[in-house]
N, C-alpha and C positions, 0 to 999 in steps of 0.2 A: 805715038799711039799710046792711049791709056792702057794700063795693065790691070788685070784682074786675077785674083788668087783663088785657089781652091783650099779651103780650110778643113783639114781632116780632124774630126773628133775621135780621139782614141779612148774607147771605153775600157776601163781598167778593172771594173767589177760590176756585177749585176745585182749586188745587194744594196739595200737602203734600210737603215734602222727605223726610218719613219714609215715608208712604204704605204702611204695613204693618199698620195696625190692622185686625184681621180681621172687623170688623163694619161698617166705614166705606165709604161710597160713594167717597170720594176714593182709597181703596186700589185701586179698580177703574179709576181714571182716570190714575194716575201714569205708567204706561208709554205712555199715549196722548198725553201732553202733551210735545211737543218743546221748547216755549218757555214757561216758567212765566209770563212777562209776559202772554202771550196768554190765560192762564187767569183773569186778573183781569177783573172787570167794569169798565165805563167809569165814570169819576168822575161823569159826569152822571146815569147810571142810579142810582148809589148815593145821590147827594144828592137825587134826585127821590123815591126811596123813603123817605129820612129825612123829607122834607117831607110826604109823604103820612101817615107815622106821626103827625106833629104834627097834621095836619088831621083825621085820623080818630080821634084820641084814643088811639092805641096807644103803648105804651112801646117804646122800642128795647131789646129784651131783651139783645142784644149784637151787636157786629160780629163775624162769625165767619169764620175761614179756617184753613187748615192751617199746620203749622210751615213757616217759611222762605218764606212767600208774600210778605212785605213786609219792606223794610229799615227801619232806625230812622227815616230821614228820610221815607220814603214813608208809613209808617203815621202818623207825627206830622202830616204835611200833611193826610192824609185825616181823621184824628180832629178836627183843628182845624176843617176845613170842615164836617163833620157837626155839630159842636157849634154852629157859627154858624147853620146852617139849622134845626136842631132846637130849639135854645135851652135845652137842659137837659143835665146830665151823664148819661152812659150807661155800659154795661158793655162790656168787650172780652174776646174769646175767640179768641186766635190762637196759643196755645201758651205755653210757658215763656219769659218775657221777662227780659232782663238789667236790672239796677238802673238803668243809664243811661237806658234807654228808659222804664222805669216813672216815673222822676223827670220826664222831659220830658212824659209823657202825663197826669200826675197832675192838672193843673188842669182837665182836660176829662172825667175819668172818675169815675163813682160807685164802680166796683170792677172787679176782674179775675177771670176764670174760670180754674179749674184743671180740666182734663178728666180727672177721676179715673176715671170710668166704673164701676169696681168696686173694692171694698175687700178682696175675696178675692185674696190675692197670687198664689196658684197660677193662678187664672183670668186675673189681670192679666198675668202673664208670657206667656200664650198669646194674649190678644186685643190687648194693647198692649205688645209686646216692647221697644219703644224709647222708651217714655214713663214712666220710673221715677217712682213716686209721691214719692220723696224730693226730686226736682227741683221738683215742684209745691209741696211743703211749704216748701222754701227760698224760692220765689217769694212764698208767703204771708207769710213773715217780713218780706220787703222791703215788701210791702203794708202790714203793720202799722206799719212805720217811717214810711210816708208817709200814714198815715190813709186808706188805701183799703180798701173792703169786699172780702170774699172770697166767691166762689161756687164751687160744685163741681157737676159733672154726674155723674149716676148712671144707668146703663142697666139696667133690670130685665129679666131673662130670658136672661142669658148663661151661666147655669150655677150661679149663686150660690143659696143657700137663705136662708130667713128667719132661720136661725140666725146668718147673717153680719151681722145687724143690730147685734150687739154691737161688731163691728169698725167699722161705720159710726158708731156712737155714740162710740167712742173717737177716731175720726178727727175728727169734728166738734168734740168737746171739746178735743182737742189743738191744733187749728188755729184754733179760734174762728171757725168758718164762719158767715157771715151768711145765706147763701142756698144752697138746693139745688134743682136741677132734676131731676125724675124723668122719664126717658124710658122708654117701653115699647119693647123691641127691635123694630125694624121690619126684617124680613128683606130684604136687598138682594141682587139677582142678582150673582153673581160673588164673593160673600164666603162664608165657611165657614158662615154662618147662613142661606143662601138657601132652604133647605128647612125652616127652622123656622117655626112658626106664631106665634111671639112668646108672651109670658107671658099666662096667664089673668088676666082683669080683677080677680078677687078677690085674687090674689097681688100684683098691682101695687098695688092699693089698700091692702093690708096694710103695704107699705113706707111709704106716705104716713101712714097712721094711727099707726104706731109712732113715726115721726119726729115728728109733731105732738104726740103724748102726751108724748114725752121732751123735746122742745124747743118749748115753747109759743110762743116769740117768733121762731123762725127763719122766714125767708121760704121758702115751698115753692111751686115752680112745677111744674105738671103738664104733660107734653108728649105729649098724645095725637095720634096720626096720624088721618087722615080716617076710618079704619075704627072709631075709638073715640069719635067726637064724641057719640054717644048715651050715653056714660058720664060726661060732664062734671059732671053734678049729683053723682054718687057721688064724684068726685074732690074736689069742693069740700066735700062733706059729710065726707070723710075728713080734710080739713085743708089742702088746697091754697089758696093766696092768689091765684094767677094761673095762666093757661094760656099755652101756646106751641105751636110745631110745626105749627100749622094754616096751610096756604097761602092766606092770607086775601085776597090780591089776585087770584090765579088763580080762587079759588072765591068771590069776593065775591057776596053776595046769592043764593048757591046754596042748595039744600036743606040742605046741611051747615052753611052759615053760619047759616041760620035755626034749625037744630037746636041749635047752640051757644047762641044768644041765648035760646031757650026753656028750655034746660037751666039756664042761669044764673038766669032769672026764677023757675023752680020751686025753686031753691035759696035763694030770698029774698036773693039778691045783686043788686047793681046793676052792670051792665056799664059800665065807663068806655070810651066810644068806641062804635064801631058796625061791624058786618059787613055792613050792608044799606042804609045811607044814603050816597049819594055825597057827597064833600066839595066845599066851595066853594073854587075855586082863585082866588087873588089874584095876578094877573100882576104888578102893581106891586110886591107884596111880594117876589116872586122877583127881579125886575129891579132891586130896590133893594139887593140883597146886595152884599158887597164884592168878589165874584169878577169876573174879567174878563168882558166882554160875551159872548164866544163860549161860555164855560162857562154863563153864566146862560141864554142862549138854548137851550143843550143841555139844561139842567135843565128848562126850561119845556116843551120839546118832549117830553121823556121823561114828565113829569107828565101831559101831555095824552094821551100814548100809553097810560099805565097807566089813566087815568080812562076812556078810550074802551073799553079791554078790560073794565074793571069794569062799565061801562054795558051792554055786551053781555050780561054775565052776568045 
């Protein structure tokens, strides 16, 4: 039986120094954040979440943050710590990185994301005015140099048409993209898309289908929001290998979580991990980590807090 994974995106900060992407939640927060350091999550909460991913059988889809949210040294320290607690390489999605930082992070990463979002250049100029695609392509060349995989994000429903698929095909071929995450536009209050209803499911699926047909070996991750969990079977049938974007801790064992598990079963896939069975927490495992005692105690406290919340669900 084919296996399907849930990829958990771990958001590490809510700050973005650009803050002008017209679809993004962080664009609604930039003017409200006086101190970017205070927009970072605590280290203990991030490491606790990484530990739960390990125990629940979830992949860390990526560590995610906006541009300029972390320095070279701070992101290196965080990535090292998450690698220790998770035990496997993972992906990073925090903007375009310089070669110096990529070299330092390379031992801990499977690959790096480029937030492309759309390959229609006219739309791109409107929705991501300060994230030139050329900069992402240059970063991808550095990834090639250090044998790191490359992923791209694509948001369906921002005004592109299926005719733009040829541009996506060209981009994937040119940059030898290993993985693509298809998000369906989730309208966010305060952005230019707040009155949008998002793309029709058939149109969203068409992008997955055409990509799978054209690129049989590419990793395709579908990013449905809660309102689309009943379409997971169709996403897998269309060619997705994994799913993401589901708030799995907040909605653990909820009707939405059970719907996803049922959708996967009906697709004749085997879900790696669980959305409904509480994990077994090993306190000695956490306290045996190389971190200082105060951080280990903080991680354990956060893990218990998360599990308690999941238990209530």
